[in-house]
C-alpha positions in Angstrom: 32.3 18.9 -13.0 31.2 20.6 -16.2 27.7 22.0 -16.7 26.6 19.3 -19.2 27.5 16.6 -16.7 25.7 18.4 -13.9 22.6 18.8 -16.0 22.6 15.1 -16.9 22.7 14.2 -13.2 20.0 16.6 -12.1 16.9 14.7 -13.3 18.3 11.5 -11.7 18.8 13.3 -8.4 15.3 14.7 -8.5 13.9 11.2 -9.3 15.8 9.7 -6.3 14.5 12.5 -4.1 10.9 11.8 -5.2 11.2 8.1 -4.8 12.8 8.4 -1.4 9.9 10.6 -0.3 7.2 8.4 -1.9 5.5 7.8 1.5 5.4 11.5 2.2 4.0 12.3 -1.2 1.3 9.7 -0.5 -0.2 12.1 2.1 -0.6 14.9 -0.4 -2.2 12.4 -2.9 -4.6 11.3 -0.1 -5.6 14.9 0.4 -6.3 15.5 -3.3 -8.3 12.3 -3.6 -10.3 13.2 -0.4 -11.2 16.5 -1.9 -12.6 14.8 -5.0 -14.5 12.3 -2.9 -16.1 15.1 -0.8 -16.8 17.7 -3.5 -17.7 15.8 -6.6 -21.2 14.1 -6.9 -20.8 10.4 -7.5 -22.3 7.0 -6.7 -21.8 5.5 -3.2 -19.6 2.7 -4.5 -17.3 5.2 -6.3 -17.1 7.4 -3.2 -16.2 4.4 -1.0 -13.5 3.3 -3.5 -12.0 6.8 -3.4 -12.2 6.6 0.4 -10.3 3.3 0.3 -7.6 5.0 -1.8 -7.3 7.8 0.7 -7.0 5.4 3.7 -4.4 3.2 1.9 -2.3 6.2 0.9 -2.3 7.3 4.5 -1.6 3.6 5.4 1.6 3.8 3.4 2.7 6.9 5.4 1.9 5.2 8.7 4.0 2.1 7.6 7.0 3.9 6.1 6.8 7.6 7.2 5.6 8.0 10.7 5.9 6.0 12.9 7.3 3.7 10.2 8.8 0.3 10.9 6.9 -1.8 8.4 10.0 -3.1 6.6 11.3 -4.5 9.9 7.9 -6.1 10.5 7.8 -7.5 7.0 11.2 -9.1 7.3 10.6 -10.5 10.7 7.0 -11.8 10.3 6.5 -12.3 6.5 10.0 -13.3 5.5 11.0 -15.0 8.8 14.3 -13.1 8.9 16.1 -11.8 12.0 18.5 -9.7 10.0 18.8 -6.2 11.5 20.9 -4.6 8.8 18.5 -2.9 6.3 21.2 -2.9 3.6 20.8 -6.7 3.5 17.1 -6.7 3.2 16.8 -6.3 -0.6 14.1 -3.8 0.1 14.4 0.0 -0.4 12.3 3.0 -1.2 12.2 2.1 -4.9 10.9 -1.4 -4.4 8.5 -0.1 -1.7 7.1 2.5 -4.0 6.8 0.1 -6.8 5.0 -2.5 -4.7 2.6 -0.3 -2.8 1.7 2.2 -5.5 1.6 -0.6 -8.0 -0.8 -2.6 -5.9 -2.9 0.6 -5.3 -3.2 1.3 -9.0 -4.2 -2.3 -10.0 -6.5 -3.1 -7.1 -8.0 0.3 -6.1 -7.6 2.7 -9.1 -8.5 0.2 -11.8 -12.0 -0.5 -10.5 -12.7 3.3 -10.6 -11.7 3.2 -14.3 -13.5 0.0 -15.1 -16.6 0.1 -12.9 -18.4 -2.5 -15.0 -15.8 -5.2 -14.2 -17.5 -6.7 -11.2 -14.6 -8.7 -9.7 -12.4 -5.7 -9.5 -14.8 -3.9 -7.2 -15.1 -7.1 -5.0 -11.3 -7.5 -4.9 -10.8 -4.0 -3.7 -13.3 -4.2 -0.8 -12.3 -7.8 0.2 -8.7 -6.9 0.5 -9.5 -4.2 3.0 -10.5 -7.0 5.4 -7.2 -8.7 4.7 -5.5 -5.5 5.9 -7.4 -5.7 9.1 -6.5 -9.4 9.7 -2.8 -8.7 9.0 -2.5 -5.6 11.3 -5.0 -6.6 14.0 -4.2 -10.3 14.3 -1.1 -11.5 12.4 1.4 -8.8 13.4 0.3 -8.3 17.0 0.5 -12.0 17.7 3.8 -12.6 15.9 5.5 -9.4 17.3 3.8 -9.6 20.7 3.0 -5.9 20.7 -0.3 -4.0 20.8 0.7 -1.5 18.1 2.3 -2.2 14.7 2.9 0.2 11.8 -0.3 0.4 9.8 -2.7 -0.6 12.6 -4.6 2.7 12.9 -5.2 3.1 9.1 -6.1 -0.6 8.8 -9.0 0.0 11.1 -10.1 2.8 8.7 -9.9 0.3 5.8 -12.0 -2.2 7.8 -14.6 0.5 8.4 -14.9 1.3 4.7 -15.3 -2.4 3.9 -18.1 -2.7 6.5 -19.8 0.4 5.0 -19.7 -1.3 1.6 -20.8 -4.9 2.5 -23.1 -4.1 5.5 -24.1 -0.5 4.9 -26.7 -1.0 2.1 -24.2 -0.4 -0.8 -23.4 -4.0 -1.7 -25.9 -5.8 -3.9 -25.2 -9.5 -4.0 -27.6 -10.1 -6.9 -25.1 -8.3 -9.2 -22.4 -10.9 -8.6 -22.0 -14.5 -9.6 -20.1 -17.1 -7.5 -17.2 -17.0 -9.8 -16.8 -13.2 -9.3 -15.7 -13.9 -5.7 -13.2 -16.5 -6.8 -11.7 -14.3 -9.5 -11.6 -11.4 -7.1 -9.5 -13.4 -4.6 -7.2 -14.7 -7.4 -6.8 -11.2 -8.8 -5.6 -9.5 -5.6 -3.4 -12.6 -4.8 -1.8 -12.4 -8.2 -1.3 -8.6 -7.9 0.2 -9.1 -4.4 2.7 -11.5 -5.8 3.6 -9.3 -8.7 3.9 -6.3 -6.4 5.8 -7.8 -3.5 7.2 -11.2 -4.5 8.2 -10.9 -8.1 11.7 -10.6 -9.5 10.9 -7.0 -10.4 10.3 -6.2 -6.8 13.5 -8.0 -5.5 15.7 -6.5 -8.3 14.5 -3.0 -7.5 15.3 -3.6 -3.9 18.9 -4.1 -4.8 19.4 -0.8 -6.6 21.6 1.7 -4.8 20.5 5.3 -4.1 17.1 4.5 -2.5 18.0 3.5 1.1 15.4 3.3 3.8 15.8 5.8 6.6 16.0 4.4 10.2 12.5 5.8 10.8 11.1 4.0 7.8 13.0 0.8 8.4 12.4 0.4 12.2 9.9 3.0 13.4 9.0 2.1 17.0 11.2 -1.0 16.8 14.4 1.1 16.5 17.6 -0.7 17.4 
């Protein structure tokens, strides 16, 4: 292999290494966001949105890093598949990074950049409750197990949502009825774009971004 060919491959290898460790990188991003939330003076709503970003970044690590196992859970519960070969799942680290980080950017970072858009703030805090329902009700019932990957951090997400809606931060007079409707439609549309679109499935077919056994199965290892 000549030097020029090696040099042309190096950025791609670095990119693959970054993508295949996206869930580990999420932990460092969570630490950086937490420092901003703690040290920088800001409004309560902004601080809670930053806290939501921290918890969800850690949520990604719990689902795909340690203990991992969310891909297996997703295939079994959400997709209704009993396939145990991860290479046939059409999901990999690239599609997982696209879906999870993309959802985070659109639902949790965007309201920080556009605080005047009311439905964005509502959508962010409402979806935290959806995380609780999925990990505390749906997955335990369908998997018949007390723990599932993402359960611990979903409780943190629920706590943040409660702080917002029931802790004196939420002001219902600032919202119209249609803000609630648009908020639900917004995070539903983003969810489909992030996890059910052709982009997501096509990325899941690309080679070079395989899930590790830990990420794929976690405590549900074969």
